[in-house]
C-alpha positions as CSV (number, residue, x, y, z in Angstrom):
1,M,12.5,-74.0,5.4
2,Q,15.4,-71.6,5.2
3,T,14.0,-70.3,1.9
4,E,10.6,-69.8,3.5
5,I,12.2,-67.8,6.3
6,I,14.2,-65.7,3.9
7,N,11.1,-65.0,1.8
8,K,9.2,-64.0,5.0
9,V,12.0,-61.7,6.0
10,L,12.1,-60.1,2.5
11,S,8.4,-59.7,2.6
12,V,8.5,-58.0,5.9
13,E,11.3,-55.7,4.6
14,D,9.3,-54.9,1.5
15,R,6.3,-54.0,3.7
16,A,8.5,-51.9,6.0
17,Q,9.9,-50.0,3.0
18,K,6.3,-49.4,1.7
19,I,5.3,-48.1,5.1
20,I,8.3,-45.8,5.1
21,R,7.6,-44.5,1.6
22,D,3.9,-44.0,2.5
23,S,4.8,-42.2,5.7
24,E,7.2,-39.9,3.9
25,R,4.6,-39.1,1.2
26,N,2.0,-38.4,3.9
27,A,4.4,-36.2,5.8
28,R,5.2,-34.2,2.6
29,D,1.4,-33.9,1.9
30,I,0.8,-32.7,5.5
31,V,3.6,-30.1,5.2
32,A,2.3,-28.9,1.8
33,D,-1.2,-28.6,3.2
34,A,0.0,-26.7,6.2
35,Q,2.0,-24.3,4.0
36,A,-1.0,-23.7,1.8
37,T,-3.3,-23.1,4.8
38,A,-0.7,-20.7,6.3
39,N,-0.4,-18.8,3.0
40,E,-4.1,-18.4,2.8
41,M,-4.3,-17.2,6.3
42,V,-1.6,-14.6,5.6
43,R,-3.4,-13.5,2.4
44,S,-6.6,-13.2,4.2
45,S,-5.1,-11.2,7.1
46,L,-3.4,-8.9,4.6
47,K,-6.6,-8.3,2.7
48,T,-8.5,-7.6,6.0
49,E,-5.8,-5.2,7.2
50,R,-5.6,-3.5,3.8
51,E,-9.4,-3.0,3.9
52,R,-9.2,-1.6,7.4
53,Q,-6.4,0.8,6.5
54,N,-8.4,1.9,3.4
55,T,-11.4,2.7,5.7
56,V,-9.1,4.6,8.1
57,I,-7.7,6.6,5.2
58,A,-11.2,7.3,3.8
59,Q,-12.3,8.5,7.2
60,A,-9.3,10.8,7.5
61,Q,-9.9,12.2,4.0
62,A,-13.5,12.8,4.9
63,D,-12.5,14.6,8.1
64,A,-9.9,16.7,6.3
65,D,-12.5,17.6,3.6
66,A,-15.0,18.6,6.3
67,E,-12.4,20.7,8.1
68,L,-11.4,22.4,4.8
69,A,-15.0,23.1,4.0
70,E,-15.5,24.6,7.5
71,Y,-12.4,26.7,7.1
72,E,-13.4,27.9,3.6
73,A,-16.8,28.8,5.0
74,S,-15.3,30.8,7.8
75,L,-13.1,32.7,5.3
76,A,-16.1,33.4,3.1
77,G,-18.0,34.9,6.0
78,G,-15.0,36.9,7.2
79,K,-14.9,40.6,7.6
80,E,-13.2,42.9,5.2
81,L,-10.2,44.8,6.5
82,A,-10.7,48.5,7.1
83,P,-8.9,50.9,4.8
84,D,-6.6,52.2,7.5
85,V,-5.6,48.6,8.4
86,L,-4.9,47.9,4.7
87,D,-2.7,51.0,4.6
88,K,-0.8,49.8,7.6
89,V,-0.2,46.4,6.1
90,A,0.9,47.9,2.8
91,N,3.3,50.3,4.5
92,L,4.8,47.4,6.5
93,I,5.4,45.5,3.3
94,V,7.0,48.5,1.6
95,D,9.2,49.0,4.6
96,K,10.4,45.4,4.7
97,V,11.0,45.4,0.9
98,S,13.0,48.6,1.2
99,L,15.2,47.2,3.8
100,T,16.0,44.0,1.8
101,D,19.3,43.9,0.0
102,F,18.8,42.7,-3.6
103,D,22.5,42.7,-4.4
104,E,22.7,40.3,-7.3
105,G,26.4,39.6,-6.9
106,G,25.8,38.1,-3.5
107,E,28.8,40.0,-2.1
108,Q,28.4,42.2,0.9
């Protein structure tokens, strides 16, 4: 009878150990699956955000190109300066250059 009781106790212990091992394995599998799912969510979010940012950049580039084209068109249709205005500008440039000290030694 004692042997039978001991065998039953050992059998119960073996089943308990198997339950523990199975539970640990299941827990590891659940954690690994959760990590894989989280990683995929992060990759997907990054891809979506990258695509959104690329769209924003493309729109900004298109807007800048349109503004540049508009500015260039406004310059092409601009008026020419009158000869007296050109003379004034040239004289101002000459005056500024004449006042500039081009001492190469850097000493004053």
